[in-house]
PATIFI-705408 format. One record per residue (C-alpha): residue number from 1; residue in three letters; x, y negated, z. Coordinates in Angstrom, 2 decimals. Layout:
<atoms>
ATOM     k     r         u         v         w
ATOM   NUM   ALA         X         Y         Z
...
</atoms>
This chain:
<atoms>
ATOM     k     r         u         v         w
ATOM     1   MET   -123.94      4.78   -140.65
ATOM     2   ILE   -123.85      8.06   -139.49
ATOM     3   MET   -121.22      9.41   -136.76
ATOM     4   THR   -120.51     12.77   -135.36
ATOM     5   VAL   -118.17     13.62   -132.49
ATOM     6   THR   -115.17     15.17   -134.26
ATOM     7   ASN   -114.22     17.65   -131.06
ATOM     8   SER   -117.70     18.99   -130.30
ATOM     9   SER   -119.00     22.32   -131.19
ATOM    10   SER   -122.81     23.16   -131.93
ATOM    11   PHE   -124.92     22.53   -129.11
ATOM    12   SER   -126.28     25.73   -127.82
ATOM    13   PRO   -126.95     25.76   -124.18
ATOM    14   THR   -130.35     27.31   -123.14
ATOM    15   TRP   -133.49     25.05   -123.25
ATOM    16   LEU   -133.87     25.19   -119.39
ATOM    17   LEU   -130.53     23.37   -118.87
ATOM    18   ALA   -130.65     21.07   -122.00
ATOM    19   LEU   -134.14     19.86   -120.53
ATOM    20   CYS   -133.01     19.32   -116.88
ATOM    21   LEU   -129.79     17.51   -118.45
ATOM    22   LEU   -131.71     15.28   -121.04
ATOM    23   LEU   -135.07     14.53   -119.39
ATOM    24   PRO   -133.76     11.76   -117.12
ATOM    25   ALA   -131.79     10.33   -119.44
ATOM    26   ALA   -134.65     10.32   -122.46
ATOM    27   ILE   -136.85      8.42   -120.03
ATOM    28   ALA   -134.30      5.72   -119.03
ATOM    29   SER   -133.69      5.35   -122.71
ATOM    30   GLY   -137.10      4.74   -123.64
ATOM    31   GLN   -137.75      7.75   -125.78
ATOM    32   PHE   -140.79      8.68   -123.96
ATOM    33   GLY   -142.11      4.85   -123.22
ATOM    34   PRO   -140.64      1.56   -122.85
ATOM    35   ALA   -137.41      1.43   -121.08
ATOM    36   THR   -137.23     -0.97   -118.18
ATOM    37   PRO   -134.46     -3.48   -118.40
ATOM    38   ASP   -133.91     -6.71   -116.74
ATOM    39   GLN   -135.74     -9.36   -118.32
ATOM    40   THR   -134.40    -12.11   -116.54
ATOM    41   LYS   -132.58    -14.39   -118.91
ATOM    42   PRO   -128.98    -14.15   -117.99
ATOM    43   ASP   -127.22    -17.26   -116.45
ATOM    44   ASP   -123.68    -16.64   -116.51
ATOM    45   LYS   -122.19    -19.65   -117.57
ATOM    46   GLU   -120.13    -19.83   -114.19
ATOM    47   ALA   -118.53    -16.33   -114.75
ATOM    48   ALA   -118.58    -16.54   -118.63
ATOM    49   ASP   -116.66    -20.07   -118.53
ATOM    50   LEU   -114.06    -18.33   -116.09
ATOM    51   ALA   -113.12    -15.51   -118.14
ATOM    52   ALA   -112.69    -17.34   -120.98
ATOM    53   ASN   -110.79    -20.09   -119.43
ATOM    54   THR   -108.26    -17.37   -117.56
ATOM    55   TYR   -107.99    -15.66   -120.96
ATOM    56   LYS   -106.83    -18.97   -122.72
ATOM    57   ASP   -104.47    -19.72   -119.84
ATOM    58   ASN   -103.11    -16.17   -119.75
ATOM    59   LEU   -102.57    -16.18   -123.59
ATOM    60   ALA   -100.17    -19.52   -122.99
ATOM    61   LYS    -98.67    -18.40   -119.89
ATOM    62   TYR    -97.63    -14.54   -121.21
ATOM    63   LYS    -97.55    -15.07   -124.81
ATOM    64   ASP    -93.36    -14.03   -124.61
ATOM    65   ASN    -93.40    -11.80   -122.20
ATOM    66   PRO    -93.38     -8.02   -123.48
ATOM    67   ASP    -94.73     -6.86   -119.90
ATOM    68   PHE    -97.76     -8.25   -120.33
ATOM    69   LEU   -100.95     -7.14   -122.31
ATOM    70   VAL   -103.70    -10.22   -122.85
ATOM    71   ARG   -107.16     -9.38   -124.44
ATOM    72   PRO   -110.19    -11.09   -123.89
ATOM    73   GLY   -111.38    -10.54   -120.23
ATOM    74   LEU   -108.47     -8.43   -119.51
ATOM    75   LEU   -104.87     -8.58   -118.51
ATOM    76   ALA   -102.50     -5.71   -117.86
ATOM    77   ASP    -99.40     -5.96   -115.97
ATOM    78   ARG    -97.14     -3.26   -117.26
ATOM    79   LYS    -94.63     -3.58   -114.13
ATOM    80   ASP    -97.15     -3.56   -111.60
ATOM    81   LYS    -99.39     -1.02   -113.43
ATOM    82   THR   -102.46     -2.88   -113.05
ATOM    83   VAL   -105.37     -4.03   -115.33
ATOM    84   ARG   -107.50     -6.69   -114.19
ATOM    85   LEU   -111.00     -7.26   -115.74
ATOM    86   TRP   -112.98    -10.73   -115.39
ATOM    87   GLY   -116.87     -9.74   -115.41
ATOM    88   ARG   -120.16    -10.87   -113.35
ATOM    89   SER   -122.88     -8.80   -111.32
ATOM    90   THR   -126.02     -8.21   -112.55
ATOM    91   HIS   -129.48     -8.38   -111.22
ATOM    92   LEU   -129.38     -4.92   -110.29
ATOM    93   SER   -131.31     -4.20   -106.87
ATOM    94   THR   -130.89     -1.74   -104.34
ATOM    95   THR   -133.99     -0.21   -105.47
ATOM    96   ASP   -132.75      0.43   -109.22
ATOM    97   PRO   -131.08      3.40   -110.23
ATOM    98   ALA   -127.32      2.66   -110.97
ATOM    99   GLU   -125.53      4.97   -113.67
ATOM   100   PHE   -122.32      2.39   -114.28
ATOM   101   PHE   -120.03      0.73   -112.29
ATOM   102   VAL   -118.77     -1.53   -115.40
ATOM   103   ILE   -119.93     -1.91   -118.69
ATOM   104   PRO   -118.69     -4.19   -121.49
ATOM   105   GLY   -120.67     -7.00   -122.16
ATOM   106   ASP   -122.17     -5.54   -125.47
ATOM   107   SER   -123.41     -2.55   -123.53
ATOM   108   GLY   -127.11     -3.70   -123.06
ATOM   109   LYS   -127.23     -1.58   -119.57
ATOM   110   ASP   -127.12     -4.35   -117.26
ATOM   111   TYR   -130.27     -3.22   -115.67
ATOM   112   GLU   -128.66     -0.19   -114.56
ATOM   113   ALA   -124.79     -1.33   -114.15
ATOM   114   VAL   -123.08     -2.91   -111.13
ATOM   115   ALA   -121.09     -5.03   -113.43
ATOM   116   VAL   -120.61     -6.28   -116.80
ATOM   117   ALA   -116.70     -6.99   -117.81
ATOM   118   TYR   -116.20     -9.56   -120.82
ATOM   119   VAL   -114.14     -7.06   -122.50
ATOM   120   LYS   -114.21     -5.00   -125.53
ATOM   121   ALA   -114.17     -0.84   -124.28
ATOM   122   SER   -111.59      0.23   -126.58
ATOM   123   ASP   -109.12     -2.74   -125.30
ATOM   124   VAL   -109.72     -1.14   -121.62
ATOM   125   ARG   -108.40      2.22   -122.82
ATOM   126   SER   -105.40      0.67   -124.60
ATOM   127   ALA   -104.54     -1.50   -121.25
ATOM   128   LEU   -104.44      1.41   -119.19
ATOM   129   GLU   -102.33      3.15   -121.74
ATOM   130   PHE    -99.96     -0.12   -121.87
ATOM   131   ILE    -99.51      0.53   -118.17
ATOM   132   GLY    -98.24      3.98   -118.66
ATOM   133   MET   -101.53      6.32   -118.27
ATOM   134   LYS   -102.28      8.87   -121.01
ATOM   135   PRO   -105.95      9.65   -121.69
ATOM   136   GLY   -107.19     12.99   -120.99
ATOM   137   ARG   -110.49     14.66   -122.09
ATOM   138   THR   -114.41     13.99   -121.65
ATOM   139   THR   -116.71     17.02   -120.83
ATOM   140   ASN   -118.49     18.81   -123.63
ATOM   141   PHE   -121.46     20.79   -122.18
ATOM   142   GLY   -122.26     22.44   -125.04
ATOM   143   ALA   -119.03     23.74   -125.88
ATOM   144   ASN   -118.37     24.94   -121.93
ATOM   145   VAL   -116.47     22.06   -121.04
ATOM   146   PHE   -117.68     21.04   -117.93
ATOM   147   TRP   -114.95     19.38   -116.14
ATOM   148   PRO   -113.76     15.66   -117.06
ATOM   149   LYS   -109.67     16.25   -117.19
ATOM   150   GLY   -107.04     13.35   -116.63
ATOM   151   GLU   -105.17     11.45   -114.13
ATOM   152   ARG   -106.85      9.13   -111.84
ATOM   153   VAL   -107.77      5.86   -111.64
ATOM   154   ILE   -108.47      3.53   -108.44
ATOM   155   ALA   -110.83      0.56   -109.44
ATOM   156   TRP   -111.15     -2.46   -106.69
ATOM   157   PHE   -113.78     -5.23   -106.89
ATOM   158   GLU   -113.53     -8.44   -105.85
ATOM   159   TRP   -116.24    -11.05   -105.34
ATOM   160   ASN   -117.35    -14.25   -103.32
ATOM   161   GLN   -119.85    -12.87   -100.83
ATOM   162   PRO   -122.87    -15.17   -100.28
ATOM   163   SER   -123.32    -15.94    -96.45
ATOM   164   GLU   -126.35    -15.10    -94.60
ATOM   165   LYS   -126.46    -18.38    -92.87
ATOM   166   PRO   -128.30    -21.14    -95.05
ATOM   167   ASP   -125.59    -23.26    -94.71
ATOM   168   GLY   -122.71    -20.68    -94.54
ATOM   169   LYS   -119.46    -20.66    -97.10
ATOM   170   PRO   -119.44    -17.40    -99.17
ATOM   171   GLU   -116.82    -14.87    -97.82
ATOM   172   PRO   -114.02    -13.55   -100.41
ATOM   173   LYS   -114.52     -9.79   -100.07
ATOM   174   ARG   -112.14     -6.48   -101.96
ATOM   175   ALA   -113.70     -3.17   -101.97
ATOM   176   ARG   -113.25      0.13   -103.77
ATOM   177   ALA   -115.33      0.41   -106.31
ATOM   178   GLU   -116.87      3.59   -105.13
ATOM   179   ASP   -118.21      1.66   -101.87
ATOM   180   ILE   -120.46     -0.44   -103.92
ATOM   181   LEU   -122.68      2.48   -104.53
ATOM   182   PHE   -124.70      4.81   -102.14
ATOM   183   ASP   -125.68      8.23   -102.66
ATOM   184   ILE   -129.24      8.49   -101.28
ATOM   185   LYS   -129.21     12.39   -101.22
ATOM   186   THR   -126.00     12.37    -99.22
ATOM   187   ASN   -126.75      9.13    -97.46
ATOM   188   ARG   -123.25      8.02    -97.92
ATOM   189   PRO   -121.39      5.59   -100.08
ATOM   190   PHE   -120.34      7.31   -103.33
ATOM   191   PRO   -117.09      9.33   -102.19
ATOM   192   GLN   -113.55      7.64   -102.73
ATOM   193   THR   -112.22      9.93   -105.02
ATOM   194   GLY   -110.97      7.33   -107.82
ATOM   195   PHE   -112.29      7.81   -111.37
ATOM   196   ILE   -110.62     10.26   -114.21
ATOM   197   PHE   -109.09      8.63   -117.03
ATOM   198   THR   -110.59     10.32   -119.75
ATOM   199   GLY   -110.12      7.82   -122.33
ATOM   200   SER   -113.70      8.42   -123.93
ATOM   201   THR   -113.78      9.92   -127.46
ATOM   202   PHE   -113.74      9.50   -131.04
ATOM   203   LEU   -116.41      9.47   -133.83
ATOM   204   LYS   -116.01     10.25   -137.44
ATOM   205   SER   -118.16      8.31   -139.60
ATOM   206   GLU   -119.94     10.57   -142.64
ATOM   207   ASP   -120.10      7.63   -144.76
ATOM   208   ASP   -116.10      6.84   -145.07
ATOM   209   ASP   -114.45      9.65   -142.77
ATOM   210   LYS   -113.33      6.37   -140.36
ATOM   211   GLN   -112.50      7.14   -136.90
ATOM   212   ILE   -114.69      5.23   -134.48
ATOM   213   PHE   -113.85      4.79   -130.64
ATOM   214   ALA   -117.25      5.93   -128.77
ATOM   215   ALA   -117.27      3.64   -125.95
ATOM   216   ASP   -117.07      0.87   -128.36
ATOM   217   ALA   -120.45      2.24   -130.45
ATOM   218   LEU   -122.43      4.83   -128.65
ATOM   219   ASP   -125.37      3.54   -126.51
ATOM   220   ALA   -123.88      3.51   -123.20
ATOM   221   ARG   -120.93      1.68   -124.08
ATOM   222   SER   -119.37      2.48   -120.53
ATOM   223   VAL   -116.13      1.54   -118.92
ATOM   224   ILE   -116.78      3.14   -115.84
ATOM   225   ALA   -119.76      5.83   -115.40
ATOM   226   ASP   -121.06      7.26   -111.93
ATOM   227   TYR   -122.09     10.74   -113.92
ATOM   228   ASN   -120.56     12.71   -116.45
ATOM   229   GLU   -120.61     10.33   -119.83
ATOM   230   ARG   -118.78     11.56   -122.50
ATOM   231   SER   -118.39      8.08   -124.12
ATOM   232   SER   -117.24      6.48   -120.88
ATOM   233   ILE   -113.58      5.66   -120.40
ATOM   234   LEU   -113.32      6.37   -116.86
ATOM   235   ASP   -115.33      9.08   -115.68
ATOM   236   VAL   -116.09     10.67   -111.86
ATOM   237   PRO   -113.97     13.61   -110.98
ATOM   238   ARG   -116.79     16.00   -110.65
ATOM   239   GLN   -119.19     17.94   -112.27
ATOM   240   ALA   -122.15     15.59   -112.35
ATOM   241   PRO   -124.49     15.92   -115.41
ATOM   242   GLN   -126.65     12.77   -115.63
ATOM   243   GLY   -129.75     14.70   -115.17
ATOM   244   ALA   -128.68     15.96   -111.84
ATOM   245   VAL   -127.58     12.57   -110.45
ATOM   246   TYR   -130.24     10.29   -111.81
ATOM   247   GLY   -132.01      8.07   -109.57
ATOM   248   SER   -129.79      9.06   -106.60
ATOM   249   ILE   -127.18      6.61   -106.83
ATOM   250   LYS   -128.23      3.04   -105.48
ATOM   251   LEU   -126.62     -0.09   -104.88
ATOM   252   ASN   -125.09     -0.41   -101.32
ATOM   253   PRO   -126.91     -2.82    -99.49
ATOM   254   ALA   -123.84     -3.80    -97.41
ATOM   255   HIS   -121.96     -5.60   -100.48
ATOM   256   ARG   -124.39     -8.50   -101.95
ATOM   257   PHE   -123.04    -10.25   -105.12
ATOM   258   GLY   -125.82    -12.17   -106.04
ATOM   259   PRO   -126.84    -12.18   -109.84
ATOM   260   GLU   -124.57    -13.33   -112.57
ATOM   261   LYS   -121.90    -13.98   -110.38
ATOM   262   PRO   -118.51    -14.11   -110.87
ATOM   263   LEU   -116.63    -10.53   -110.57
ATOM   264   GLN   -112.88     -9.21   -110.82
ATOM   265   ILE   -112.46     -5.42   -111.23
ATOM   266   THR   -108.61     -4.28   -110.77
ATOM   267   LEU   -107.74     -0.87   -112.24
ATOM   268   GLU   -104.33      1.02   -111.10
ATOM   269   PRO   -103.14      4.60   -111.11
ATOM   270   GLU   -103.60      6.68   -108.49
ATOM   271   HIS    -99.89      7.24   -108.44
ATOM   272   LYS    -97.60      4.52   -109.25
ATOM   273   ASP    -94.86      6.63   -109.28
ATOM   274   ALA    -95.92      8.60   -112.39
ATOM   275   LYS    -96.61     11.79   -109.94
ATOM   276   LEU    -99.00     13.94   -111.92
ATOM   277   ARG   -102.37     15.28   -110.64
ATOM   278   VAL   -103.49     17.62   -113.53
ATOM   279   ARG   -101.91     20.85   -113.74
ATOM   280   ASP   -102.71     23.28   -116.84
ATOM   281   LEU   -102.15     26.88   -115.55
ATOM   282   SER   -103.63     30.46   -117.07
ATOM   283   LEU   -104.84     33.58   -115.27
ATOM   284   ASP   -104.96     36.82   -117.07
ATOM   285   ILE   -106.98     39.47   -115.16
ATOM   286   THR   -107.04     43.20   -115.43
ATOM   287   ILE   -109.34     45.24   -113.49
ATOM   288   PRO   -109.34     48.85   -114.41
ATOM   289   PRO   -112.90     50.81   -114.26
ATOM   290   GLY   -113.82     52.12   -110.74
ATOM   291   THR   -111.31     49.23   -109.30
ATOM   292   ALA   -112.92     46.73   -106.88
ATOM   293   PHE   -112.11     43.02   -108.59
ATOM   294   GLN   -110.18     42.06   -105.61
ATOM   295   ASN   -107.71     45.07   -106.40
ATOM   296   GLY   -107.27     44.34   -109.69
ATOM   297   GLY   -104.24     42.55   -111.56
ATOM   298   TYR   -104.14     38.43   -111.45
ATOM   299   VAL   -101.00     36.92   -113.59
ATOM   300   LEU   -100.99     33.22   -112.93
ATOM   301   LYS    -98.74     31.48   -115.18
ATOM   302   ASP    -97.82     27.69   -115.87
ATOM   303   ALA    -98.38     25.88   -119.13
ATOM   304   GLN    -95.00     27.31   -120.43
ATOM   305   GLY    -95.98     30.78   -119.63
ATOM   306   ASN    -94.03     30.96   -116.45
ATOM   307   ALA    -95.60     33.42   -113.51
ATOM   308   LEU    -96.01     31.47   -110.34
ATOM   309   THR    -96.48     34.58   -108.15
ATOM   310   ALA    -93.94     36.93   -107.47
ATOM   311   GLN    -96.70     39.70   -107.20
ATOM   312   PRO    -99.51     39.78   -109.62
ATOM   313   THR   -102.61     40.37   -106.92
ATOM   314   PHE   -105.59     38.63   -106.08
ATOM   315   ILE   -104.28     37.27   -102.56
ATOM   316   ASN   -101.17     35.75   -104.09
ATOM   317   ALA   -102.95     34.00   -106.76
ATOM   318   LEU   -105.44     32.61   -104.43
ATOM   319   ALA   -102.49     31.61   -102.12
ATOM   320   GLU   -101.07     29.54   -105.20
ATOM   321   PHE   -104.24     28.03   -105.81
ATOM   322   GLY   -104.46     26.97   -101.91
ATOM   323   LYS   -101.12     25.49   -102.18
ATOM   324   LEU   -101.53     23.08   -105.36
ATOM   325   VAL   -105.01     21.80   -104.17
ATOM   326   ASP   -103.35     21.15   -100.50
ATOM   327   ALA   -100.76     19.10   -102.44
ATOM   328   GLY   -103.21     16.78   -104.32
ATOM   329   ILE   -103.21     19.11   -107.42
ATOM   330   ASP   -106.05     19.52   -110.05
ATOM   331   PRO   -105.46     23.11   -111.25
ATOM   332   TYR   -107.00     23.47   -114.62
ATOM   333   VAL   -107.23     27.36   -115.16
ATOM   334   THR   -107.85     29.05   -118.61
ATOM   335   LEU   -109.13     32.94   -118.14
ATOM   336   SER   -108.43     35.55   -120.14
ATOM   337   LEU   -110.34     38.80   -118.82
ATOM   338   ASP   -108.59     42.22   -120.14
ATOM   339   GLY   -111.74     44.00   -122.34
ATOM   340   ASN   -110.87     47.28   -120.27
ATOM   341   MET   -113.14     45.85   -117.35
ATOM   342   THR   -116.37     46.93   -116.90
ATOM   343   LEU   -119.45     44.43   -117.11
ATOM   344   ALA   -120.25     44.89   -113.48
ATOM   345   ALA   -116.64     43.97   -112.45
ATOM   346   ALA   -117.07     41.02   -114.80
ATOM   347   ARG   -120.12     39.91   -113.05
ATOM   348   ASN   -118.69     40.74   -109.44
ATOM   349   LEU   -115.79     38.63   -110.35
ATOM   350   SER   -117.55     35.98   -111.72
ATOM   351   LEU   -119.70     35.38   -108.76
ATOM   352   PHE   -116.37     34.98   -106.77
ATOM   353   LEU   -114.80     32.59   -109.22
ATOM   354   ALA   -117.96     30.25   -109.08
ATOM   355   THR   -117.09     29.82   -105.21
ATOM   356   ILE   -113.86     28.53   -106.14
ATOM   357   ASP   -114.57     26.77   -109.56
ATOM   358   SER   -115.19     23.27   -107.41
ATOM   359   GLU   -114.15     19.96   -107.03
ATOM   360   LYS   -112.38     20.72   -104.11
ATOM   361   GLY   -111.00     24.21   -105.49
ATOM   362   ILE   -109.96     25.26   -109.15
ATOM   363   ARG   -111.40     23.98   -112.45
ATOM   364   ILE   -112.03     26.38   -114.86
ATOM   365   GLU   -111.51     25.56   -118.48
ATOM   366   ALA   -113.68     26.91   -121.48
ATOM   367   PRO   -112.90     30.15   -122.62
ATOM   368   ARG   -110.20     31.21   -125.37
ATOM   369   PRO   -111.53     32.07   -129.02
ATOM   370   GLY   -113.78     35.39   -128.82
ATOM   371   GLN   -114.36     35.24   -124.98
ATOM   372   LEU   -117.10     34.19   -122.78
ATOM   373   TYR   -117.53     31.68   -120.30
ATOM   374   TYR   -117.47     33.41   -117.11
ATOM   375   ARG   -120.65     31.76   -116.29
ATOM   376   ASN   -122.39     33.76   -118.85
ATOM   377   PHE   -121.79     36.82   -116.93
ATOM   378   THR   -123.98     35.84   -114.39
ATOM   379   PRO   -127.39     33.92   -115.74
ATOM   380   LEU   -130.14     33.12   -113.74
ATOM   381   GLU   -132.40     36.42   -112.81
ATOM   382   ASP   -135.52     34.40   -113.44
ATOM   383   TRP   -134.75     34.30   -117.22
ATOM   384   ARG   -135.19     38.16   -117.17
ATOM   385   ALA   -139.32     37.61   -116.97
ATOM   386   ARG   -139.93     35.86   -120.61
ATOM   387   GLU   -142.72     33.76   -118.90
ATOM   388   LYS   -140.40     31.95   -117.00
ATOM   389   ARG   -137.64     31.09   -120.17
ATOM   390   LEU   -137.88     27.73   -121.73
ATOM   391   GLY   -137.61     28.14   -125.31
ATOM   392   ARG   -137.35     31.68   -126.97
ATOM   393   PRO   -133.85     33.23   -126.41
ATOM   394   TRP   -133.24     36.25   -128.49
ATOM   395   GLU   -132.79     39.72   -126.40
ATOM   396   LEU   -129.95     42.16   -127.32
ATOM   397   HIS   -130.40     45.60   -126.03
ATOM   398   VAL   -126.92     47.33   -126.63
ATOM   399   SER   -125.62     50.84   -125.55
ATOM   400   GLU   -122.47     52.60   -126.54
ATOM   401   LYS   -121.88     56.04   -127.62
ATOM   402   ASP   -118.29     57.49   -128.48
ATOM   403   GLY   -116.76     53.94   -128.27
ATOM   404   HIS   -119.34     52.39   -130.73
ATOM   405   VAL   -121.60     49.75   -129.81
ATOM   406   SER   -125.16     49.52   -131.28
ATOM   407   GLY   -128.40     48.04   -130.51
ATOM   408   THR   -131.54     46.34   -130.91
ATOM   409   LEU   -132.04     42.43   -131.48
ATOM   410   ILE   -135.58     41.45   -130.69
ATOM   411   LEU   -137.00     38.00   -131.43
ATOM   412   PRO   -139.76     37.99   -128.60
ATOM   413   ALA   -143.54     37.09   -129.37
ATOM   414   ASP   -145.01     34.53   -126.85
ATOM   415   GLN   -148.05     32.72   -125.93
ATOM   416   ILE   -147.34     29.84   -128.48
ATOM   417   ASP   -145.90     31.90   -131.18
ATOM   418   ASN   -147.12     35.71   -131.75
ATOM   419   ASN   -144.84     36.11   -134.89
ATOM   420   GLN   -147.95     35.58   -136.71
ATOM   421   GLY   -149.74     38.63   -134.88
ATOM   422   VAL   -147.08     40.84   -135.38
ATOM   423   GLY   -145.52     40.54   -131.76
ATOM   424   ASP   -141.93     41.38   -131.27
ATOM   425   LEU   -139.76     41.28   -134.08
ATOM   426   LYS   -137.28     44.07   -133.84
ATOM   427   PHE   -134.07     44.37   -135.84
ATOM   428   PRO   -131.58     47.46   -135.34
ATOM   429   VAL   -127.73     46.00   -135.72
ATOM   430   GLY   -125.10     48.42   -135.74
ATOM   431   SER   -122.21     46.51   -136.51
ATOM   432   PRO   -120.87     43.11   -135.64
ATOM   433   GLU   -121.58     41.90   -139.07
ATOM   434   ASP   -125.38     42.96   -138.54
ATOM   435   VAL   -125.70     40.67   -135.11
ATOM   436   ALA   -124.44     37.56   -137.43
ATOM   437   LYS   -126.80     38.35   -140.41
ATOM   438   VAL   -129.84     38.75   -138.36
ATOM   439   LEU   -128.98     35.50   -135.77
ATOM   440   GLN   -128.17     33.54   -139.32
ATOM   441   GLU   -131.56     34.51   -141.03
ATOM   442   LYS   -133.95     35.32   -138.59
ATOM   443   SER   -133.69     32.45   -136.04
ATOM   444   ASP   -136.16     30.20   -135.52
ATOM   445   LYS   -135.99     26.40   -134.04
ATOM   446   TRP   -136.55     28.08   -130.57
ATOM   447   ALA   -134.31     30.83   -130.71
ATOM   448   HIS   -130.93     28.90   -129.48
ATOM   449   SER   -129.41     31.63   -127.07
ATOM   450   VAL   -129.15     35.03   -126.66
ATOM   451   TYR   -129.50     37.32   -123.74
ATOM   452   ILE   -127.68     40.49   -123.62
ATOM   453   PHE   -128.77     43.40   -121.65
ATOM   454   ALA   -126.10     46.09   -121.36
ATOM   455   PRO   -125.22     48.79   -119.08
ATOM   456   PRO   -122.98     47.71   -116.43
ATOM   457   ASP   -120.23     50.63   -116.98
ATOM   458   MET   -119.79     49.35   -120.63
ATOM   459   THR   -116.47     47.38   -121.13
ATOM   460   VAL   -116.11     43.92   -122.02
ATOM   461   GLY   -113.69     44.53   -125.02
ATOM   462   PRO   -115.96     46.65   -127.20
ATOM   463   LEU   -119.35     44.34   -126.37
ATOM   464   LEU   -117.02     41.19   -127.50
ATOM   465   LYS   -116.05     42.62   -130.58
ATOM   466   PHE   -119.95     43.43   -131.37
ATOM   467   ILE   -121.38     39.81   -130.41
ATOM   468   THR   -117.83     38.06   -131.44
ATOM   469   PRO   -119.15     37.13   -135.04
ATOM   470   GLY   -122.73     36.32   -133.84
ATOM   471   MET   -121.28     33.94   -131.00
ATOM   472   LYS   -120.14     31.60   -134.12
ATOM   473   ILE   -124.13     31.14   -134.89
ATOM   474   ARG   -125.36     31.39   -131.11
ATOM   475   PRO   -122.57     30.88   -128.77
ATOM   476   ALA   -124.69     30.49   -125.80
ATOM   477   MET   -124.75     34.70   -125.09
ATOM   478   TYR   -125.73     35.50   -121.36
ATOM   479   ILE   -125.42     39.14   -119.91
ATOM   480   PHE   -127.63     40.78   -117.90
ATOM   481   LEU   -127.13     43.92   -116.23
ATOM   482   PRO   -129.82     46.51   -114.84
ATOM   483   GLU   -131.83     45.17   -111.47
ATOM   484   PRO   -130.49     46.96   -108.58
ATOM   485   LYS   -132.86     49.59   -107.25
</atoms>
């Protein structure tokens, strides 16, 4: 059966980003060699029997009570707003990379997970919805969606910790899920920030067009991941690509379960009073030519289009962001850049935005159709040198005369492919349609992005108009201005 993600766009980041994100995951999943799962045969009879017996008891106890949802390995209480999962510990050691807090029983990722719950992943989503939570949205790096979105869930682990004394009795323990893992980069336990209820995503079968729940079908089958896993039901509330955190998260030696021992995991909303953390905002920015970005116009609006500041200024917008963050709000901000701002102003603005686009600041959303993501105005300077690029991105050298943009698309020659001895392939482009046609007809498997070299005084609007049709073919377009002398 072939499945595709219904809400994804064509994947087109630069090869450098793709390799950094995917290489550790590929190694871990055995694409470049055998995987290293725990070869110990599970001996989870105690935990499995406990979960099975509790399920039977709960079916009998709550069969006529509409405030409880009973599923195998799971009990949801609508009044108390809790979801309880029954599971077991794994053989994960303090030296093993940890990628998951909780996986369902059919995941097969025991060797890199803290706990296995005897549940179906989709039942966990249903249970969280049953107690009143609404699923949010997963990341999608290929579509410039770098922030998981949704309300927070607090997870607790309960277990009987073996005694350090030979004749000692096990001691009941209860701890936040984050405390179970340790970040060796920061030398601290995982930050206690809760988890975002993204709700996973849905797949569409190309065979019969049916919707399939990703957490039930994809390889990870994750309930709670410690990196940005699109198929996970609960995600970390930060930008944490798998390749960036792989190998740095370990089991906290302060908490000892013993392998294959019963565990209970409790999930509950961060705010049981229905207070919401997520706030959708828009920020319309105008910067007239010759004006510093701090002196431009900044109109901050809520989801209904109401202005949130008395004056549309840079300082007032920042102050409003500060008030929201201090109040425990996560602002998800969609930008709109006025077409009259110069590329130099857009670059300076983007350098600043990168400093506040953070876990403790605002979360900048994917751009509106026909606009570039703000980070595309500030690509890595190393990418100017062809020998430092991975893959073979197009170069688009543009100029503007009398309001008309034109340029040349170049498919660079390199040591691997000298374009059959011809060298650089150059294609003059005088219209948006020309750009799209060349990218469609002349791209090879290595040409996944476009590096645009433009003058700093060119304005954003005409350039976007020139490249918009091409963006549908090669969405990853990065703008380079002349290097400072």
